[in-house]
C-alpha positions, 0 to 999 in steps of 0.5 A: 547700699555702698556696694551698689553705689560702687558698682553703679560708679564703676558702670558694672550695673545700671540702676533704672529706679530705686528698686530695679538694677540690671547688670550693665551688659544685660542692660545694654543688650536689652537697650539694643533690642528695644531700640532695634525693635522700635526702629523696625516697627516704629513703636514698642509697648511694655507687653512686647518688652515683657515678652521679649525678655520673658520677665514680669511687667514690673521690670519691663515697665521700670526699664521703659520708664527709665528709657523715657527719662533718658529721652531714648523713648517717648510715651504715646498712650500705651506705646513708646516711640524713639526720640 
């Protein structure tokens, strides 16, 4: 836990919730792609994020909820739109 907190403090990783942590570079790439796609289409959903990064729903949903909390996106039904 101490090592993880140090990595977060050094901005080497991003903690999106209690159980999910991303490398800072990977997080920024995912954020950029999500924002770009949402701008292009006007919206994005968890399934699209899951497929975009070839990951599980658990990680895609955690990331999208984190972006909602950071006020980058806002949930509208099953989709997210940029704020």
